[in-house]
N, C-alpha and C positions, 0 to 999 in steps of 0.2 A: 731839558724841554724837547731837544731833538729826539731823543729816545722815546719820549712819550708819543711824539707825533708819528714817528715810524710804526710804533706799536698798534696806534689807532688806525693807521692806513692799512697795515696787514690784516687785522681783524675785520675791517670793513670789507676789504676784497675777498677774505675768506668766506665771509657770510654771503656775499654776493655770488661767488662762484658755486657754493653749496646750494643756494636758493635756486639758481638758474638751472643747475644740474638736476635738481628735484623736479622742477617743473617740466623740463624738456625730456627726462627719461620716459619714453613710451612703453617700456616693457610691461609695466604694471598698469597701463590705461587701456580702457575699452573705447571704441568708437562706435557711434550709431548715427544713422541718417534720418532726417524728417524734413520734408519740404524745402530741401536744398541746403539746410543747415546741418552742422556736424556737432555731436555732443560727444566731448571727451570726458570719460567718467572713471572714478576709481572708489571702491569701497573701502571703508575703514570702520571696523576691521573687515579683513577678507580672508576666511569666509565670514559672512554675516552671522550675527549671534541674536537670540532672543533678548531684546533690550535696546539700548541706544546704539545706533548706527549713524554713521556720517557719510556723505558724499563728498568728494572733491571734484568739481565739474569746470569744465571750460567750454564755451560755445564759439564755433567758428561760422562765419557768414559764408554765403555761396562763394566768395571770393577767397576764402581760407583765412580771413583775418579774425581775430577775437573780438567778440562782441563784449564791450565794456560798458558799465553803467546800466545793466539790465537788472531785472528783479526775476529770480528763479524760485518757484515753487515746486515742491515734491510731495505727492500724495500716495502712500502705500495702502491698498485695498485689498481685503479678503471677504469674498461673498458670503452669505449665510448658507449654512450646510446643516440641513435637518433642524434639530432643536437649537443648533448655535447661531447667534445673531451675527449679521455682518459687523466687520470690524475695520478701522482705518487708522492711519497715522499720518500727520502732516508734519511738513518742514518748509521754511523758506529762508532765502538768504539774498542779500544785495552784494554788489561787487566789492570783494575785499581788497581789490586792487589788481590791476594788470589783467582783468577779465577772469578772475578765479571767484568761485562761488562755492560755499560750504554749508549747504542745508543739512540738517539732522533729522532723523524720525525714530520713534520708538516702536519695535515690533513686539506684539504681546504674545506671539507663539511661533512655532516653526511651521513650515509648509509654504505654499505657493502665494505670494503676494503681487497683485498688479501694481506696478510703480509707474505713475505717470510724472513726467518732468515738464514743467510749463515755463517758457521764457518769454517774458514781457519786457517791453520797452517803451517809455513815453506813452503808457496806457494802451499799447497795441501788442497783441500776441504775435511773437516772430515764429516760434516753432513749438510743437508739442511731441514729446517722445513717449512711446509706450513700450515699457520694459517689464521684466519679471525679476523679482528677488525671492530666494527661497532658502532662509537659513535651514540647515547649515551648509547647503550646497554653495560652493564658492562662485563669485563673479555675478554678473548681471546678464540677462538674456534678452534679446530683441524680440518682444512679443509679436511682431509681424514678419520674422524671419522665417525662410523655409520653403513657401509656396512656390517660388519661382524656380529654386535650385533643388527641389525635394526629389530624390531618386534619380539623379543624373548618373550615367554610366561613365566609367573612366575610358582612357584610351583603348584598353585591352578589350572592353566589353564584357569583363567578367566580374567587376566590382561595381557596387552602387556607392555613390557619394552621397551620404546623409550628413549634413552638418550637425554639429554637437548641439547647436542650439535647438536645432529641430528635434534631435533625438530627446532632449530634456523636456521639450514641450509635449511629446506624445508618450512620455513615460517609459523610454527604452531602459531595459534592465538587461544585463549580461551576467553569465556565469561560466566557470570553467567546466570542460569535459574532463572527468577524472575517472580514474580505475577505482572501483568501490566494491566492497563485498555485498552482493545482492541476494535477496530472497524473495520468493513469490508465495503469496497466501492465495489458495484456492478454496473458495467457499461454495458450499453446496448443501443439499438436503439428505440425510441418511435415516435408514429405519433400522431399529434395533431387532436382532434376531437372535435366536438360541445358538450358542457355541456347539457346533454339531459334534465336536471333539469331546464334549462333556455331556453327550446324551447317551443314556443308558436303555437298553431294551430287556424287558423280562419275558422270557418264554421257556417251555419245556421241551425236552428231548425224548418224552414219552407221553403217552395218552393218560387221561385220568379225569376225575371230577373234583370240582373246586367244592369244598365242604364250608369253609368259613372265610369271610374277607375280614381283614383288619383295617385295610385302607379301602374305603368304599366310594371316594368321590375324587374327581380330577382336581387339580391345583392344590392338593394336600400336600403338606410339608413332610418329608421323611428323612431320617438319618440312616446312615450306611448300617446294616444289621438289624434294622427294624422289621418285625414280621409283617409280610403283605398279605398271605393267604395260607390255608392248609388244603391238602390235596389227598385224595385216596386214588391209587394206582395199582392195578392188579399186576402190571409188568413190574413195577417197583417192589412189590410186596414180595414177588417171586424171587427177583435178584437179591433182595435182602436175606430170603431164607437160603439161597444157594450159598451166600457168603458165611452165614451162621454154621451151615453143614460143612463147608470147607474148613472152618476154624475147629470145629468138632473132630473132623477126621484128621486133622494136623496133630492133635493131642493124642491121637491113637495111632501115630506114625505116619499119617498120611502126607500128600505132597504140599510143599510150601508155594509150589506154582499155582495150584488151584485156588489157594487163599489169594495170592496176588492177582490172579486174572479176576476174581470176583470183586475184590476191592477196586481194581481199575474200572471195572465196569460200572460201579456205583459213582465213582469220581467222574467218569464220562457223562453221566447223568446229573452233574452239578451238585452232588452230595459234598458237603465239607468234610474236612478231616475230622472235625469235632463231631459231627453227626455220625461219621463211621465209627469213631472210637465209642461213642455213646451206645451205638447199635451193638457192639462186641461186648461192652460191659453188661448191657441188660440182657442180652442172650435170646431176645425174642424180636421177631420183626415188628416194626412199627406200622400200623395200618394208615396212620395219617403223616403226611410229610409237610413240614413248614417251610415255606419259601421266604427268604429274607431280601431286603432292600439291598442292591449291590453298590449304592452311592448315595450320599447326601443330597437332596434337591427337591425339586417339586414334581408331582405327577402331572405331567402334560397330556397323557392319554391313558385311558383304563378301559380295558375290553373284558376284564374277569368279572364273572357273575356268579354268585352262589348257586350251586347245584347243577351248573352248566358243565357239560363233557368239553374238554380242551383236547386238541390235536397237537402232535409234536410240531414245533416251529411257529405256533400261533402266537403273536405278540399279545401279551396280557397286560402289561404296564410299559409306560415310556416315562423316563425320570430324567430332568433336565437340572444340571447343576449350574445355577445362575450367578455363581459368584464371578464369573467372567463371561462376556457376551460379545456377540459380533455386532458391528454396525456397517451395514452395506450402503455405500455412498455411490452415486452415479455421476460420472464427469463426462464432459464433452469429448468428442473424438480428438480435437486438436490438443487437449490435455494429456492425452494417453501417454505420449513420449516422456512426460515429466514423472510419471509414477514409477515407483520401485518400492519393495518391501524394506521396511525399517524407517520410512519418514515419519516424523512426528505429526500426530493427529490430535485434534481437540473437538468436543462435542459440548453442546450447551443445549438444555431443554428450554425452547422458547418460552414455557410458562414459568420458568424458574431462572430468570437472568442473573448471571454472576456466578452460577454454580457450574464451573467449566471443568471437564475432566479430560486428562492427558492419556493418550493411547498412542498407538502406532499402526502404521499400514502393514497388514500381514500378508495379503495375497492380491495380486492383480489378476483379474480375470482374462482369459486368453481371447475372448470373443466379444464383439459389440452386440448390444441388445438391437435386433432388427427393428423392433416396434418403436423404440424411443430414441435409437441412434446414440446411445451413451454407453459408456464403459462401466461396468461394476467394479468397485474395489471394496475388499474386505479389511475393516479395521478391527483391532482387539482392544478392550477396555476392560479393566477391573471394575467390579460392580458392588461396591460397598453399600450397605443398606438398601440394596435392591433399588437404587435410583433409577437404573435404566431398565425399563420393562420391555420384554418382546412385544413387537407390533407399535412401540412408539416412534414417532418422527422427531429427529434431532436436528439442530444446525451443526454443520460440520465445517472444520476449518484444517486444511492440510498445508503445512509449511514445506516448501520445496527451496532448498538452497541452490543458487545458481552459481556460486563461488566468486571469485574476484573477476569483474568484468569492466570494459570501458564502457561507460554509461553517459546517457544524455538526458536531461531533464525532460518530462513528458510536455512541459508547457513550451518547449523549444521546437517542437515538430508542427510543421504545416503540412496538410494533406492536399494533394492534387491527384484525383484518379487513384491510380495504383502507385503513385510516386509519393515520397517523403522527402521534404526539404527543411533546411534550416539555414539560418542567417549566421555566418562566421564573421565575428568582429576582428578586424585588422588593425584597429585603432585609428585615430586621426579621422573619424567619421566615415571609413571604408568598410562596407559590408559586402561580403560574398554569399550570394544564394547558392547553396550547394546540396545536391541530392545525396541523401544517405539511405543506407538499409539497415533496418533495425530488427532485432529479434523479440525476445520476451520482454513483456511489461512486469516490472517489480515495483510496486507502489507507485511513486512519482517518477520513476525513471524506465528508459528503455535500454535494453542491451545493444550496443552499436556493434554491427556486423562488418560494415564497411563505410567509408566517407568521412570518418572523423578520427582524429587522434587524441589521446589524452594530452592534456595542456592547451588545447585550442578553446578559444571562448566563443560562446554562442549566445544569441539574442534569446531570452525567455519572456521578455513582457514587451509588447508594442510591436512584435513581429508582424502580426496580421495587418496592423495599420500601416506599417512600412510597405508591405506588399501590395496594399490597396492603392495607397497614394502614388506609389511610384509606377503602377500599372507593369507589374513585373512580367506580364505575358510576353513582352518584347525581350525581357532579360532571361526568361526561362522558356525556350521554345518547346522543351518537352512537355510542358503543361498542355499545349494543343488546345487552348482556348478555354480550358476549365479553370474556375476560380479557385483560388487556395482557400483551404478550410483550416481554421485553427484548431489545435490538437484538443480543446475542449468539446468540440462538436463532431458527430459522426460523419464520416466521408460517405460519399455515394456508393462506394464499393466496400466500404468497411463491413466486415462479418458481424452479424448481430446473433446473439444467443437466444434462447428462450428464457421465460421468466423463472425468478426464483434462484438465479445462479449467477454470480458475479464472474465477469470475464477478465 
């Protein structure tokens, strides 16, 4: 009997000690003030979930004593958004003993819910607390927090004190500054031109008359070795006869040097070895000379006319090999330093989206166009099926690798005149406004030149609201009265380009 009594007393004391310790441990309780009353609250589970959630609540009166025998109601409310209707979840609880209340409510989705806790006793409202709960974010947030202590400076005058509750309310997000491989895409417009290294001119080194044309119109397609026209030339006829006479004299013991000199003269006049051998085999001078195409391509210029006299050096045909073409792209002056031969380039016909061709930067011109203030850059592309036609305009993208750099997100930058600022998050609600110097922009990042180190954390969302609410002109004297501008908006001094070209 004594043993049973001692065991009962031990278990009772243990339960009392555990219960008292669980109630008085304030490490996992949050406190909120309203109308002189204090609400001590704990979420279960914490962080909250989509589904059933419970509150452990205690209410203290202005004297710090627990309010017992009251009725507590909890209402979670999410306003309508677009086509989604408003939603609410309710819970209520009476005193479960010792001034403890345990209402529960069911949250149907994640996101920000307005949570109102109302305390009533004897039919009268004692206090009403306005909170925020947002699964899966841990804890509760005072919906009225932050307006009085928002943006206060610490003792050094270098940091802003922005309470975490306030940061949650205005949607502050942060990210790490990291070293990353960056590349920049420069977009512009280019025009297709003939590759001048694949352009062939047909002219003569002696005078004569064109007797017959085989290619009689421009833009005709010819293959290498196709006949272009026949020609009568008195000079050529005489030189052929001299060559035949030298061959005949050689057979009678004449000099080989005379034969060689006559043959070389025919070669200098662009007769082929086959034509010279045919002349020797035939033994008679040919009155008409056939001129052949030197390359495969398209006739882009024709000056030859049947019956007309031609002079030495006159261009009769111009033939372009379009299997490879140039694209001349115009870049802004500030992009000139990024250009170098060998960079990857891509073109797309604006009327044939999806057909992207890859080429490379072949040559960067040494001078700026004085009329357009742009730098021409020559790109080379293979031209299968003649998809790129000279004279056509195409969309151009040039990829410029910037290497591995310390990079800060574009969204973290605030503009103020010629200055750039970020908020560095030191944790615990301490934000430092810091001037940074940035270089090239690569997609959603800027290259950091100075002011930030890899591993530091910066604010990327809500930074403009912080600067506005805290009136940071006092914190940032260099701003000299100019309001900060978020990264998404152009600053008053920001360079603007002209249309059709992404900066």
